[in-house]
C-alpha distance (Angstrom), angle and dihedral (degrees) to the residues before:
residue distance angle dihedral
M1 . . .
G2 3.75 . .
N3 3.83 91.0 .
L4 3.76 89.9 54.8
I5 3.77 91.2 53.7
A6 3.81 92.7 45.8
G7 3.79 90.2 48.1
E8 3.80 92.6 50.8
K9 3.83 91.6 48.6
L10 3.83 88.9 49.9
I11 3.83 90.8 51.1
Y12 3.85 89.3 47.1
E13 3.83 93.0 48.9
R14 3.84 91.2 50.3
A15 3.81 92.7 49.2
K16 3.87 87.4 49.0
E17 3.82 89.7 52.8
L18 3.79 91.9 48.1
L19 3.78 92.6 47.5
E20 3.82 90.2 50.3
F21 3.87 89.3 51.3
V22 3.83 93.4 48.7
V23 3.83 91.1 47.0
E24 3.78 89.9 52.9
E25 3.84 91.5 46.6
W26 3.80 91.6 47.3
Q27 3.77 91.3 52.8
V28 3.85 91.2 55.8
L29 3.79 92.8 43.0
R30 3.87 92.8 47.4
N31 3.92 87.1 58.1
Q32 3.80 90.0 47.8
C33 3.79 90.3 50.0
E34 3.74 89.8 52.3
A35 3.80 91.7 51.4
A36 3.83 90.7 46.6
M37 3.93 89.3 51.4
I38 3.71 93.1 -112.1
K39 3.82 96.7 142.5
P40 3.83 131.8 -154.9
D41 3.80 91.7 -100.3
D42 3.85 91.4 60.6
E43 3.84 107.8 119.1
E44 3.80 95.8 -131.7
R45 3.76 93.0 45.5
R46 3.84 92.5 45.9
K47 3.79 90.9 50.3
C48 3.81 92.2 46.9
E49 3.81 90.2 51.1
A50 3.84 90.7 49.2
A51 3.83 91.8 48.5
V52 3.82 93.2 52.6
S53 3.80 89.6 46.7
I54 3.80 94.1 48.4
A55 3.85 90.9 46.6
T56 3.87 89.0 54.6
E57 3.77 92.3 48.7
K58 3.87 92.2 46.9
L59 3.76 94.1 50.6
A60 3.78 90.5 46.5
G61 3.86 87.0 55.9
G62 3.75 92.8 47.0
A63 3.80 96.1 -107.4
V64 3.78 96.2 136.2
D65 3.82 96.3 166.0
D66 3.92 91.0 50.1
C67 3.79 89.0 47.4
L68 3.81 92.7 51.6
E69 3.84 91.1 47.0
Q70 3.83 89.9 54.9
L71 3.83 91.4 45.4
S72 3.74 86.9 55.6
V73 3.83 92.2 51.4
A74 3.87 89.8 47.1
D75 3.83 91.0 50.4
D76 3.91 91.8 52.7
L77 3.81 90.7 48.3
M78 3.76 93.3 46.1
E79 3.80 90.7 52.9
K80 3.78 89.9 50.6
L81 3.85 90.4 50.9
R82 3.80 91.5 48.0
R83 3.85 90.4 55.5
R84 3.89 87.3 54.0
I85 3.81 94.3 54.1
């Protein structure tokens, strides 16, 4: 039982670290998008912003798997945006 709780805590902490990394990367990329004239109403940018926001909300609510799923979506969108810059 104690190992299960410790394992869940470790998974949560790793998801939290990943989320923090993605948030930092998104802040940098958002500025690069502005400089490249990719505005906030751009579909990919909007979807990426939403995915990062949802991931944050899901982790805050303890839904680690849902958080990780949204981080994956955000990562894919961030890569697409990087290619456009």
